[in-house]
C-alpha positions as CSV (number, residue, x, y, z in Angstrom):
1,M,120.5,125.1,137.6
2,I,119.8,123.3,134.3
3,T,118.3,119.9,134.2
4,L,118.7,117.9,131.0
5,D,116.5,115.0,130.1
6,W,117.0,112.5,127.3
7,V,114.2,113.1,124.8
8,A,113.4,111.9,121.3
9,Q,116.3,110.8,119.1
10,H,118.6,113.8,119.7
11,P,121.9,112.9,121.6
12,L,122.9,115.4,124.3
13,M,126.3,117.0,124.2
14,M,128.3,118.5,127.0
15,T,128.5,122.2,127.1
16,S,129.8,124.9,129.4
17,I,127.2,127.4,128.2
18,D,124.8,128.1,131.0
19,R,122.7,130.7,129.2
20,P,121.6,131.4,125.6
21,L,123.9,133.4,123.3
22,N,121.0,135.7,122.2
23,V,119.3,136.9,125.4
24,L,115.7,138.0,125.3
25,D,114.4,137.5,128.9
26,T,110.8,138.2,127.7
27,R,107.6,136.8,129.1
28,I,105.1,135.1,126.8
29,G,101.6,134.8,128.2
30,E,101.4,135.0,132.0
31,D,103.6,132.1,132.9
32,M,106.4,131.4,130.4
33,L,109.7,133.3,130.0
34,L,111.9,132.9,126.9
35,H,115.5,133.6,128.2
36,G,116.7,133.6,124.6
37,Y,118.0,131.4,121.8
38,D,121.0,129.9,120.1
39,L,121.0,129.8,116.3
40,S,123.3,127.6,114.3
41,T,123.6,130.3,111.6
42,E,122.0,133.4,110.3
43,Q,122.9,132.6,106.7
44,I,121.9,129.4,105.1
45,A,121.6,127.8,101.7
46,A,118.3,126.5,100.4
47,G,118.0,122.8,101.1
48,D,120.1,123.0,104.3
49,T,118.9,122.6,107.9
50,I,119.0,125.4,110.5
51,A,119.0,124.5,114.2
52,I,117.7,126.8,117.0
53,T,117.7,126.1,120.7
54,L,115.1,127.9,122.8
55,W,115.7,128.5,126.5
56,W,112.3,128.6,128.3
57,E,111.5,129.0,132.0
58,S,108.3,128.2,133.7
59,L,106.9,130.9,136.0
60,H,104.2,128.6,137.4
61,N,103.7,124.9,138.1
62,Q,101.8,122.7,135.6
63,L,100.7,125.0,132.8
64,D,97.9,124.1,130.5
65,E,99.0,122.2,127.4
66,R,100.8,124.3,124.8
67,S,102.7,124.0,121.6
68,I,105.8,126.0,120.6
69,M,105.5,127.8,117.3
70,L,108.5,128.0,115.0
71,H,107.8,129.3,111.5
72,L,109.9,130.4,108.5
73,R,108.1,133.3,106.9
74,N,108.9,135.5,103.9
75,S,108.7,139.4,103.8
76,A,104.9,139.1,103.1
77,D,104.5,137.2,106.4
78,E,103.5,134.0,104.5
79,R,104.5,130.8,106.2
80,I,107.0,128.8,104.2
81,I,107.6,125.9,106.6
82,D,107.2,125.3,110.4
83,A,108.4,123.1,113.2
84,D,105.5,123.5,115.7
85,G,105.1,121.1,118.5
86,P,105.4,120.4,122.2
87,P,108.6,121.6,124.0
88,A,111.7,119.3,123.8
89,S,110.2,117.1,121.1
90,G,107.4,116.1,123.6
91,G,109.8,115.2,126.4
92,R,108.9,118.2,128.6
93,P,105.2,119.1,127.9
94,T,104.1,122.3,129.6
95,T,101.7,120.3,131.8
96,Q,104.8,118.9,133.6
97,W,106.7,122.2,134.0
98,R,107.6,123.4,137.5
99,T,108.2,126.9,138.7
100,G,111.7,128.0,138.0
101,E,112.5,125.1,135.7
102,V,114.5,125.9,132.6
103,I,113.5,123.8,129.5
104,I,116.0,123.6,126.6
105,D,114.0,123.1,123.4
106,D,116.0,122.1,120.4
107,R,114.3,122.5,117.0
108,R,115.4,122.1,113.4
109,L,114.0,123.5,110.1
110,T,115.1,122.2,106.7
111,I,114.9,125.1,104.2
112,P,113.1,124.1,101.0
113,A,115.6,123.4,98.2
114,D,113.6,125.6,95.8
115,L,113.3,128.7,98.1
116,P,114.6,131.8,96.4
117,P,117.5,133.6,98.1
118,G,116.7,136.6,100.3
119,R,115.8,137.7,103.8
120,Y,113.3,135.6,105.8
121,W,112.2,135.4,109.4
122,L,112.1,132.7,112.0
123,V,109.1,133.5,114.0
124,I,108.9,132.0,117.6
125,G,105.7,131.9,119.7
126,S,103.5,129.6,121.7
127,Y,99.8,128.7,121.6
128,R,97.4,126.7,123.7
129,W,96.6,123.2,122.5
130,P,94.1,122.2,121.1
131,S,92.4,125.5,120.9
132,L,95.3,127.1,119.0
133,E,94.8,130.3,121.0
134,P,98.1,132.3,120.5
135,L,99.9,133.7,123.6
136,V,101.1,137.3,123.5
137,W,104.6,138.6,124.2
138,S,104.5,141.0,127.2
139,D,106.8,143.5,125.6
140,T,105.3,143.8,122.1
141,L,101.7,142.5,122.5
142,E,102.4,140.4,119.4
143,T,102.1,136.7,119.0
144,G,105.5,136.1,117.4
145,R,109.1,137.1,118.0
146,R,111.0,137.5,114.7
147,I,114.6,136.5,114.1
148,P,116.1,137.5,110.7
149,I,117.9,134.9,108.5
150,E,119.4,135.2,105.1
151,V,118.9,132.4,102.5
152,Q,121.8,132.4,100.1
153,A,121.8,131.4,96.5
154,L,123.3,128.0,95.8
155,P,126.6,128.2,94.0
156,T,126.2,127.7,90.2
157,S,128.3,125.0,88.5
158,R,130.2,126.0,85.5
């Protein structure tokens, strides 16, 4: 069952999708599961905005306070831009999660207009707030899950 709450300034749309398009089903920390994600595009032009929807599930009631990490990083693992913050734009903080609840977390990143074309990574993770202690993915023992994206060159005018 999926429960949708009105949060922030994003309108909700009807959908018949009951699971993410890109399935991960991977635990992060001891008590969060990332079912997967939906990505608006894997190829984007500098200056455009990319949307990602993360499908989280709580494995326990009332977790400690956490932030979701979403970074755009280059091949040298340098952070270009981020969209870190509480789940669902603050509408479903982890301290209110209930066992088995699925939280749909919609995030957007605007790619810097001057970013050179090439391959980049969206890096997803979570960390405790306010200590900033990163949580580890159970299958990789890393603190970030990488999704490749391609930033395309802007068309040149003649």
